[in-house]
Chimera marker file (.cmm) of the C-alpha trace (Angstrom):
<marker_set name="trace">
<marker id="1" x="-7.237" y="-0.042" z="2.045" r="1" g="1" b="0" radius="0.5"/>
<marker id="2" x="-5.084" y="-3.160" z="1.835" r="1" g="1" b="0" radius="0.5"/>
<marker id="3" x="-1.450" y="-3.029" z="0.814" r="1" g="1" b="0" radius="0.5"/>
<marker id="4" x="-2.183" y="-5.272" z="-2.191" r="1" g="1" b="0" radius="0.5"/>
<marker id="5" x="-4.820" y="-2.615" z="-3.432" r="1" g="1" b="0" radius="0.5"/>
<marker id="6" x="-2.269" y="0.131" z="-3.067" r="1" g="1" b="0" radius="0.5"/>
<marker id="7" x="0.395" y="-1.877" z="-4.949" r="1" g="1" b="0" radius="0.5"/>
<marker id="8" x="-2.055" y="-2.779" z="-7.727" r="1" g="1" b="0" radius="0.5"/>
<marker id="9" x="-3.212" y="0.846" z="-8.020" r="1" g="1" b="0" radius="0.5"/>
<marker id="10" x="0.297" y="2.182" z="-8.561" r="1" g="1" b="0" radius="0.5"/>
<marker id="11" x="1.445" y="-0.640" z="-10.678" r="1" g="1" b="0" radius="0.5"/>
<marker id="12" x="3.937" y="-2.539" z="-8.405" r="1" g="1" b="0" radius="0.5"/>
<marker id="13" x="6.044" y="-2.200" z="-5.244" r="1" g="1" b="0" radius="0.5"/>
<marker id="14" x="8.651" y="-0.040" z="-6.951" r="1" g="1" b="0" radius="0.5"/>
<marker id="15" x="6.081" y="2.373" z="-8.418" r="1" g="1" b="0" radius="0.5"/>
<marker id="16" x="4.397" y="2.585" z="-4.993" r="1" g="1" b="0" radius="0.5"/>
<marker id="17" x="7.670" y="3.384" z="-3.343" r="1" g="1" b="0" radius="0.5"/>
<marker id="18" x="8.512" y="5.887" z="-5.943" r="1" g="1" b="0" radius="0.5"/>
<marker id="19" x="5.194" y="7.787" z="-5.747" r="1" g="1" b="0" radius="0.5"/>
<marker id="20" x="5.414" y="7.969" z="-1.950" r="1" g="1" b="0" radius="0.5"/>
<marker id="21" x="9.028" y="8.893" z="-1.994" r="1" g="1" b="0" radius="0.5"/>
<marker id="22" x="10.029" y="5.905" z="0.267" r="1" g="1" b="0" radius="0.5"/>
<marker id="23" x="12.249" y="2.902" z="-0.108" r="1" g="1" b="0" radius="0.5"/>
<marker id="24" x="11.077" y="-0.329" z="-1.696" r="1" g="1" b="0" radius="0.5"/>
<marker id="25" x="11.728" y="-2.231" z="1.629" r="1" g="1" b="0" radius="0.5"/>
<marker id="26" x="9.485" y="0.212" z="3.545" r="1" g="1" b="0" radius="0.5"/>
<marker id="27" x="6.532" y="-0.913" z="1.306" r="1" g="1" b="0" radius="0.5"/>
<marker id="28" x="7.347" y="-4.552" z="1.889" r="1" g="1" b="0" radius="0.5"/>
<marker id="29" x="7.301" y="-3.981" z="5.673" r="1" g="1" b="0" radius="0.5"/>
<marker id="30" x="3.667" y="-2.704" z="5.639" r="1" g="1" b="0" radius="0.5"/>
<marker id="31" x="2.110" y="-6.148" z="6.154" r="1" g="1" b="0" radius="0.5"/>
<marker id="32" x="-1.530" y="-6.592" z="5.122" r="1" g="1" b="0" radius="0.5"/>
<marker id="33" x="-2.319" y="-2.796" z="5.677" r="1" g="1" b="0" radius="0.5"/>
<marker id="34" x="-0.193" y="0.319" z="5.195" r="1" g="1" b="0" radius="0.5"/>
<marker id="35" x="0.452" y="2.360" z="8.281" r="1" g="1" b="0" radius="0.5"/>
<marker id="36" x="-2.576" y="4.573" z="8.961" r="1" g="1" b="0" radius="0.5"/>
<marker id="37" x="-0.517" y="7.814" z="8.240" r="1" g="1" b="0" radius="0.5"/>
<marker id="38" x="0.406" y="6.358" z="4.856" r="1" g="1" b="0" radius="0.5"/>
<marker id="39" x="-3.176" y="5.475" z="4.236" r="1" g="1" b="0" radius="0.5"/>
<marker id="40" x="-4.172" y="9.162" z="4.711" r="1" g="1" b="0" radius="0.5"/>
<marker id="41" x="-1.393" y="10.185" z="2.378" r="1" g="1" b="0" radius="0.5"/>
<marker id="42" x="-2.483" y="7.608" z="-0.261" r="1" g="1" b="0" radius="0.5"/>
<marker id="43" x="-6.034" y="8.626" z="-0.069" r="1" g="1" b="0" radius="0.5"/>
<marker id="44" x="-5.071" y="12.178" z="-0.843" r="1" g="1" b="0" radius="0.5"/>
<marker id="45" x="-2.770" y="11.266" z="-3.729" r="1" g="1" b="0" radius="0.5"/>
<marker id="46" x="-5.400" y="9.032" z="-5.276" r="1" g="1" b="0" radius="0.5"/>
<marker id="47" x="-8.034" y="11.671" z="-4.753" r="1" g="1" b="0" radius="0.5"/>
<marker id="48" x="-10.178" y="9.174" z="-2.843" r="1" g="1" b="0" radius="0.5"/>
<marker id="49" x="-9.834" y="6.235" z="-5.210" r="1" g="1" b="0" radius="0.5"/>
<marker id="50" x="-8.314" y="4.290" z="-2.294" r="1" g="1" b="0" radius="0.5"/>
<marker id="51" x="-9.848" y="4.986" z="1.094" r="1" g="1" b="0" radius="0.5"/>
<marker id="52" x="-8.141" y="4.668" z="4.489" r="1" g="1" b="0" radius="0.5"/>
<marker id="53" x="-9.573" y="2.295" z="7.033" r="1" g="1" b="0" radius="0.5"/>
<marker id="54" x="-11.886" y="4.126" z="9.519" r="1" g="1" b="0" radius="0.5"/>
<marker id="55" x="-10.164" y="2.179" z="12.326" r="1" g="1" b="0" radius="0.5"/>
<marker id="56" x="-6.886" y="0.594" z="12.056" r="1" g="1" b="0" radius="0.5"/>
<marker id="57" x="-7.286" y="-3.141" z="11.768" r="1" g="1" b="0" radius="0.5"/>
<marker id="58" x="-4.901" y="-5.589" z="13.385" r="1" g="1" b="0" radius="0.5"/>
<marker id="59" x="-1.758" y="-5.702" z="11.299" r="1" g="1" b="0" radius="0.5"/>
<marker id="60" x="-0.445" y="-9.060" z="10.026" r="1" g="1" b="0" radius="0.5"/>
<marker id="61" x="3.085" y="-8.669" z="8.643" r="1" g="1" b="0" radius="0.5"/>
<marker id="62" x="3.688" y="-10.559" z="5.426" r="1" g="1" b="0" radius="0.5"/>
<marker id="63" x="6.452" y="-9.939" z="2.915" r="1" g="1" b="0" radius="0.5"/>
<marker id="64" x="5.402" y="-8.193" z="-0.342" r="1" g="1" b="0" radius="0.5"/>
<marker id="65" x="5.850" y="-11.350" z="-2.406" r="1" g="1" b="0" radius="0.5"/>
<marker id="66" x="3.132" y="-13.039" z="-0.409" r="1" g="1" b="0" radius="0.5"/>
<marker id="67" x="0.488" y="-10.457" z="-1.034" r="1" g="1" b="0" radius="0.5"/>
<marker id="68" x="-0.703" y="-11.932" z="-4.321" r="1" g="1" b="0" radius="0.5"/>
<marker id="69" x="-0.897" y="-8.739" z="-6.330" r="1" g="1" b="0" radius="0.5"/>
<marker id="70" x="-2.138" y="-8.973" z="-9.940" r="1" g="1" b="0" radius="0.5"/>
<marker id="71" x="0.289" y="-7.741" z="-12.629" r="1" g="1" b="0" radius="0.5"/>
<marker id="72" x="-0.671" y="-4.472" z="-14.241" r="1" g="1" b="0" radius="0.5"/>
<marker id="73" x="-0.231" y="-4.235" z="-18.085" r="1" g="1" b="0" radius="0.5"/>
<link id1="1" id2="2" r="1" g="1" b="0" radius="0.2"/>
<link id1="2" id2="3" r="1" g="1" b="0" radius="0.2"/>
<link id1="3" id2="4" r="1" g="1" b="0" radius="0.2"/>
<link id1="4" id2="5" r="1" g="1" b="0" radius="0.2"/>
<link id1="5" id2="6" r="1" g="1" b="0" radius="0.2"/>
<link id1="6" id2="7" r="1" g="1" b="0" radius="0.2"/>
<link id1="7" id2="8" r="1" g="1" b="0" radius="0.2"/>
<link id1="8" id2="9" r="1" g="1" b="0" radius="0.2"/>
<link id1="9" id2="10" r="1" g="1" b="0" radius="0.2"/>
<link id1="10" id2="11" r="1" g="1" b="0" radius="0.2"/>
<link id1="11" id2="12" r="1" g="1" b="0" radius="0.2"/>
<link id1="12" id2="13" r="1" g="1" b="0" radius="0.2"/>
<link id1="13" id2="14" r="1" g="1" b="0" radius="0.2"/>
<link id1="14" id2="15" r="1" g="1" b="0" radius="0.2"/>
<link id1="15" id2="16" r="1" g="1" b="0" radius="0.2"/>
<link id1="16" id2="17" r="1" g="1" b="0" radius="0.2"/>
<link id1="17" id2="18" r="1" g="1" b="0" radius="0.2"/>
<link id1="18" id2="19" r="1" g="1" b="0" radius="0.2"/>
<link id1="19" id2="20" r="1" g="1" b="0" radius="0.2"/>
<link id1="20" id2="21" r="1" g="1" b="0" radius="0.2"/>
<link id1="21" id2="22" r="1" g="1" b="0" radius="0.2"/>
<link id1="22" id2="23" r="1" g="1" b="0" radius="0.2"/>
<link id1="23" id2="24" r="1" g="1" b="0" radius="0.2"/>
<link id1="24" id2="25" r="1" g="1" b="0" radius="0.2"/>
<link id1="25" id2="26" r="1" g="1" b="0" radius="0.2"/>
<link id1="26" id2="27" r="1" g="1" b="0" radius="0.2"/>
<link id1="27" id2="28" r="1" g="1" b="0" radius="0.2"/>
<link id1="28" id2="29" r="1" g="1" b="0" radius="0.2"/>
<link id1="29" id2="30" r="1" g="1" b="0" radius="0.2"/>
<link id1="30" id2="31" r="1" g="1" b="0" radius="0.2"/>
<link id1="31" id2="32" r="1" g="1" b="0" radius="0.2"/>
<link id1="32" id2="33" r="1" g="1" b="0" radius="0.2"/>
<link id1="33" id2="34" r="1" g="1" b="0" radius="0.2"/>
<link id1="34" id2="35" r="1" g="1" b="0" radius="0.2"/>
<link id1="35" id2="36" r="1" g="1" b="0" radius="0.2"/>
<link id1="36" id2="37" r="1" g="1" b="0" radius="0.2"/>
<link id1="37" id2="38" r="1" g="1" b="0" radius="0.2"/>
<link id1="38" id2="39" r="1" g="1" b="0" radius="0.2"/>
<link id1="39" id2="40" r="1" g="1" b="0" radius="0.2"/>
<link id1="40" id2="41" r="1" g="1" b="0" radius="0.2"/>
<link id1="41" id2="42" r="1" g="1" b="0" radius="0.2"/>
<link id1="42" id2="43" r="1" g="1" b="0" radius="0.2"/>
<link id1="43" id2="44" r="1" g="1" b="0" radius="0.2"/>
<link id1="44" id2="45" r="1" g="1" b="0" radius="0.2"/>
<link id1="45" id2="46" r="1" g="1" b="0" radius="0.2"/>
<link id1="46" id2="47" r="1" g="1" b="0" radius="0.2"/>
<link id1="47" id2="48" r="1" g="1" b="0" radius="0.2"/>
<link id1="48" id2="49" r="1" g="1" b="0" radius="0.2"/>
<link id1="49" id2="50" r="1" g="1" b="0" radius="0.2"/>
<link id1="50" id2="51" r="1" g="1" b="0" radius="0.2"/>
<link id1="51" id2="52" r="1" g="1" b="0" radius="0.2"/>
<link id1="52" id2="53" r="1" g="1" b="0" radius="0.2"/>
<link id1="53" id2="54" r="1" g="1" b="0" radius="0.2"/>
<link id1="54" id2="55" r="1" g="1" b="0" radius="0.2"/>
<link id1="55" id2="56" r="1" g="1" b="0" radius="0.2"/>
<link id1="56" id2="57" r="1" g="1" b="0" radius="0.2"/>
<link id1="57" id2="58" r="1" g="1" b="0" radius="0.2"/>
<link id1="58" id2="59" r="1" g="1" b="0" radius="0.2"/>
<link id1="59" id2="60" r="1" g="1" b="0" radius="0.2"/>
<link id1="60" id2="61" r="1" g="1" b="0" radius="0.2"/>
<link id1="61" id2="62" r="1" g="1" b="0" radius="0.2"/>
<link id1="62" id2="63" r="1" g="1" b="0" radius="0.2"/>
<link id1="63" id2="64" r="1" g="1" b="0" radius="0.2"/>
<link id1="64" id2="65" r="1" g="1" b="0" radius="0.2"/>
<link id1="65" id2="66" r="1" g="1" b="0" radius="0.2"/>
<link id1="66" id2="67" r="1" g="1" b="0" radius="0.2"/>
<link id1="67" id2="68" r="1" g="1" b="0" radius="0.2"/>
<link id1="68" id2="69" r="1" g="1" b="0" radius="0.2"/>
<link id1="69" id2="70" r="1" g="1" b="0" radius="0.2"/>
<link id1="70" id2="71" r="1" g="1" b="0" radius="0.2"/>
<link id1="71" id2="72" r="1" g="1" b="0" radius="0.2"/>
<link id1="72" id2="73" r="1" g="1" b="0" radius="0.2"/>
</marker_set>
């Protein structure tokens, strides 16, 4: 799963942080992919709607505002 997919699923960075009980800046530090441990947690919370990567891809750090997330209505 990519960070932008997680943020879209939960409806924004703040909502993602709230659901995972972490700080907003922590989500912004993920880069293109959430940490593998978080991916496992997100897969459980979403009941498989979002799947963790089978192998951790190379991480590319980018601030949240550069992830091009679509707005949820």
